[in-house]
Structure formats: C-alpha cells, structure tokens
C-alpha positions in Angstrom: -43.0 -26.5 -126.7 -44.4 -29.5 -126.2 -43.6 -32.5 -128.5 -46.7 -33.5 -129.9 -45.4 -37.6 -130.2 -44.9 -37.7 -126.8 -46.8 -35.3 -125.0 -43.8 -34.2 -123.6 -41.4 -30.9 -122.7 -38.5 -30.8 -125.3 -36.6 -28.2 -123.0 -37.4 -30.5 -120.1 -36.1 -33.0 -121.7 -33.2 -31.5 -122.1 -32.4 -30.7 -118.9 -33.0 -34.5 -118.1 -30.4 -34.8 -120.3 -27.6 -33.0 -118.9 -28.5 -33.7 -115.6 -28.1 -37.8 -116.8 -25.0 -36.8 -118.4 -23.2 -35.6 -115.3 -24.5 -39.2 -113.6 -22.7 -40.9 -117.0 -19.5 -39.1 -116.4 -19.0 -39.9 -112.3 -21.5 -37.3 -111.0 -19.0 -34.2 -112.6 -18.2 -32.5 -115.7 -16.8 -30.0 -116.9 -19.3 -27.8 -120.3 -16.6 -29.4 -122.8 -16.6 -33.0 -121.4 -20.7 -32.6 -121.5 -20.5 -31.2 -125.3 -19.0 -34.3 -126.2 -21.1 -36.9 -124.3 -24.6 -34.9 -125.5 -26.5 -34.2 -129.0 -26.9 -30.9 -128.1 -25.2 -27.0 -129.0 -22.7 -25.7 -126.3 -24.4 -22.9 -126.1 -28.1 -24.8 -125.2 -26.3 -27.1 -122.8 -25.0 -23.9 -120.8 -28.0 -22.3 -120.4 -30.0 -25.6 -118.7 -26.8 -25.5 -116.6 -27.4 -22.6 -115.5 -31.0 -23.2 -115.1 -30.2 -26.0 -113.1 -27.9 -24.3 -111.0 -30.8 -21.8 -109.9 -32.9 -24.8 -109.0 -29.9 -26.0 -107.0 -29.9 -29.5 -108.9 -26.2 -29.0 -110.0 -23.7 -27.1 -108.2 -20.7 -25.6 -110.3 -16.6 -26.3 -108.2 -13.8 -26.2 -110.0 -15.1 -25.7 -113.1 -16.7 -28.6 -113.1 -20.9 -29.4 -113.2 -21.7 -31.7 -110.1 -25.4 -32.8 -109.0 -26.7 -30.3 -106.5 -28.3 -31.6 -103.5 -31.1 -30.8 -103.7 -31.4 -34.2 -106.1 -30.7 -35.3 -102.9 -33.7 -33.7 -100.6 -36.2 -35.1 -103.4 -35.3 -38.0 -103.7 -35.5 -38.4 -100.0 -39.1 -37.6 -99.9 -39.8 -40.3 -103.2 -37.8 -42.2 -101.0 -40.3 -41.6 -97.9 -43.9 -40.7 -99.6 -45.8 -44.6 -98.3 -43.7 -45.5 -95.4 -42.3 -48.7 -96.4 -38.8 -47.1 -96.2 -39.7 -45.9 -92.3 -41.0 -49.6 -91.4 -38.4 -51.7 -93.9 -35.0 -49.7 -92.5 -34.7 -51.4 -88.8 -35.3 -55.3 -90.0 -32.4 -54.2 -93.4 -30.6 -53.1 -90.8 -30.5 -56.2 -88.8 -29.7 -58.0 -91.7 -26.8 -56.4 -92.3 -25.8 -56.8 -88.5 -26.8 -60.7 -88.1 -25.1 -61.6 -91.4 -21.8 -59.1 -91.6 -23.4 -58.3 -95.4 -24.7 -56.4 -97.8 -28.1 -55.8 -96.8 -31.0 -54.0 -99.4 -33.9 -52.7 -100.2 -35.3 -52.3 -103.8 -38.6 -50.8 -105.2 -39.8 -50.7 -109.0 -40.6 -47.8 -110.9 -41.1 -47.7 -114.5 -39.8 -51.2 -115.0 -36.6 -50.8 -113.1 -35.3 -51.8 -109.6 -34.4 -48.6 -107.9 -32.3 -49.1 -104.7 -34.2 -47.5 -101.6 -32.1 -48.0 -98.5 -28.9 -50.6 -98.4 -27.0 -50.8 -94.9 -23.5 -52.8 -94.9 -22.3 -55.2 -92.2 -18.8 -55.6 -90.9 -17.7 -58.5 -93.9 -19.9 -56.3 -96.6 -18.8 -55.7 -99.5 -18.9 -52.4 -102.0 -20.8 -52.5 -104.7 -22.7 -49.9 -106.5 -25.9 -50.2 -104.9 -26.0 -46.6 -104.3 -29.2 -44.6 -102.9 -31.8 -44.4 -105.9 -29.1 -46.4 -108.3 -31.1 -48.3 -111.6 -30.6 -51.8 -112.2 -32.5 -54.0 -114.8 -34.9 -55.7 -113.0 -34.0 -59.1 -114.2 -30.6 -59.1 -113.0 -29.9 -59.2 -109.6 -32.3 -61.9 -107.0 -33.8 -58.6 -105.4 -35.2 -57.6 -108.8 -36.6 -61.5 -110.0 -37.8 -61.0 -106.1 -39.9 -58.0 -107.3 -40.9 -59.7 -110.9 -42.2 -62.6 -109.7 -44.7 -60.8 -107.8 -46.0 -59.6 -110.9 -48.6 -60.9 -113.5 -47.2 -62.8 -116.6 -48.5 -59.9 -118.2 -47.0 -57.3 -116.3 -43.2 -58.6 -116.8 -43.8 -59.5 -120.4 -44.3 -55.2 -120.7 -41.1 -55.0 -118.4 -39.3 -56.6 -121.1 -40.8 -55.0 -124.1 -39.9 -52.1 -122.7 -36.2 -52.5 -121.3 -35.2 -56.2 -123.3 -33.2 -58.6 -120.9 -29.6 -57.0 -121.6 -26.6 -58.9 -120.1 -24.4 -57.7 -117.7 -22.1 -61.0 -117.2 -21.8 -64.3 -118.8 -24.4 -65.8 -116.4 -27.1 -62.9 -116.4 -30.5 -64.6 -117.9 -30.8 -63.3 -121.3 -33.5 -65.4 -122.5 -37.3 -64.9 -121.7 -38.4 -68.5 -121.4 -35.7 -69.0 -118.9 -36.6 -66.1 -117.3 -40.5 -66.7 -116.5 -39.1 -70.3 -115.6 -37.5 -69.0 -112.7 -40.1 -66.9 -111.6 -42.1 -69.7 -111.3 -39.4 -71.4 -109.3 -39.5 -67.8 -106.9 -43.2 -67.9 -107.0 -43.4 -71.7 -105.4 -40.3 -71.2 -102.9 -40.4 -67.5 -102.0 -36.9 -67.1 -102.6 -34.6 -65.6 -104.9 -31.2 -66.1 -106.1 -28.0 -64.2 -107.9 -25.1 -66.3 -109.1 -23.0 -63.8 -110.1 -25.7 -62.3 -112.4 -25.0 -58.6 -112.3 -21.8 -58.8 -110.7 -19.1 -61.5 -110.5 -17.8 -62.8 -107.6 -21.1 -62.3 -106.1 -24.2 -63.9 -104.7 -27.8 -62.4 -104.1 -30.6 -63.9 -101.8 -33.8 -62.0 -102.1 -37.1 -62.4 -101.0 -40.6 -59.7 -101.9 -42.6 -58.0 -99.3 -45.8 -57.8 -99.3 -47.1 -54.5 -99.5 -50.9 -54.3 -99.9 -51.8 -51.4 -101.6 -48.2 -49.7 -101.6 -45.2 -49.5 -103.7 -44.0 -52.8 -104.5 -40.7 -53.5 -102.6 -38.0 -56.6 -102.1 -35.0 -57.1 -100.1 -32.3 -59.1 -100.1 -28.7 -60.0 -99.0 -25.3 -60.2 -101.1 -22.1 -61.5 -100.1 -19.4 -62.7 -101.4 -20.3 -65.8 -104.3 -17.8 -67.9 -102.1 -19.0 -67.3 -98.6 -23.3 -67.7 -100.1 -21.6 -71.0 -101.3 -21.7 -73.0 -98.1 -24.7 -74.5 -97.6 -24.6 -73.3 -93.5 -24.2 -69.7 -94.4 -27.1 -70.2 -97.5 -29.7 -71.6 -95.0 -28.6 -69.0 -92.2 -29.0 -65.8 -94.8 -32.2 -67.5 -96.1 -33.7 -67.2 -93.0 -32.6 -64.0 -91.8 -34.1 -62.9 -95.1 -36.9 -63.9 -95.0 -37.8 -63.0 -91.1 -37.5 -59.7 -92.2 -39.5 -59.9 -94.9 -42.2 -60.9 -92.6 -41.6 -58.8 -89.7 -41.7 -55.6 -92.7 -45.4 -57.0 -94.1 -46.8 -57.2 -90.1 -45.8 -53.8 -89.6 -47.2 -52.0 -92.9 -50.3 -54.2 -92.7 -50.4 -52.7 -89.3 -49.5 -49.0 -90.0 
C-alpha cells in the first residue's frame, strides 16, 4: 500500500530498512539482532528477509543473514553506467602507484559522497573507503571538491537535507566557514582535509569536469605526518591535478 504522504511503498521501505540494519550490524546479523535493532515485529523482519533472500540480496550462513552478492552485481551496474569509472580507473591506479598512498574516486548522489573506486599504494592507510561507502560531503577533501563544483543554492539544499554533523574535532560544522572554504577551493582548484573525518589522516581532492555526467572528484589520502611535509604535499597536489586533467580530456573525447 502506498504512503500517500511520501508517495513511497511501505513494504519496500521495510525491506530497505532490513538491508540497512544488516549493514549497521557489520554486514551480518541474526534475526534476533535485527529485531533488537529495528522497530519492526520479528515476524515482519523474517518475511522480508525471506523475500530478500529469494532475490539474492540477502544470504543466510550459520544462522546469520548477510548482504548477498546480487547487491554487488547491481552496484557494478551503477558504478559503470556513465563511463566515469572506466575512464578514471587507470588514473586512480596511477595516483596510488606513484605516491604509494590511497587514491579515491567519488561521485555525488542524493547529497552524499559515494566512493565508486579506491586503489591502495604500497604505503596506503587502511580506511573504510570501500566500494559504495557513503559519507557526508563536507567531511572530506574529495567531498568538498565536489561541493565546490555546485552552485551555492545546491550546496544549501544539501546542507538543509543532511546538516553539518561533526566526525572529528576538526570537521567544519559552521555554514559560513564551509562556504568560505568552498570559495577558496574554487579559486585554487584544490581541496584539503586535515583530520576532518578520520583522526591522523589528511587528504587532497580535486573536482573532475564530467560534462553532462554525474559530478565526480578524485583524491589521495595519507597519514597527516606524511602529508604535512611541504615537498610531499606539493608532489601529491601535482599528481592529483594531472590525473584530473587526463580524466577530463578522456571523458570529453569518449
């Protein structure tokens, strides 16, 4: 039955809530754990789990429900549908190899930043930037690079919807301060994250001009002590800017 207020289907919302519950509980959960986590009756959750299992979106192993590989298949389609991933992938890999650090590709969707590709160099930190990871745009250099490519009106819409939650003591949580930083990013073409989402790490991000495709940005993440050395920071900035330029040229001629 449709919810007249939101024009959404309640049963579908419940299934999505069950999938999100499995994700929240670490990617695997028992029926009892999901019942404790979600505001639905045990019998309701069980019925939705059975439906999701039939569709391959959930699998059951050792009394735990896990996210099914069908989700990975669907995510792969979303990852590739406009060509950004295929064009950017080799440049993201080159950034990781040349710097030895963690290189990332992000797109914006529904006001969040979504990592659609990451590659680790031989010195890379191990972060939670896995395929499909969703983050608040204002908390990262790559996210702020994306925001800088939007109009102020669109940024306001995103902030009205998702707010400015803090992740660390260094996260920007003031609108005026964020807009000031976005103006600097637009002028310099480079965004920085200094322990704003993860303590101990820094990041350099650059927006990518994609034409009429989804907005995208790339970045390199490294321990803050390695990023702080001026010559190292300069090297990383050059690497990211060059990669963005190559991606933009290849997208324009795709």
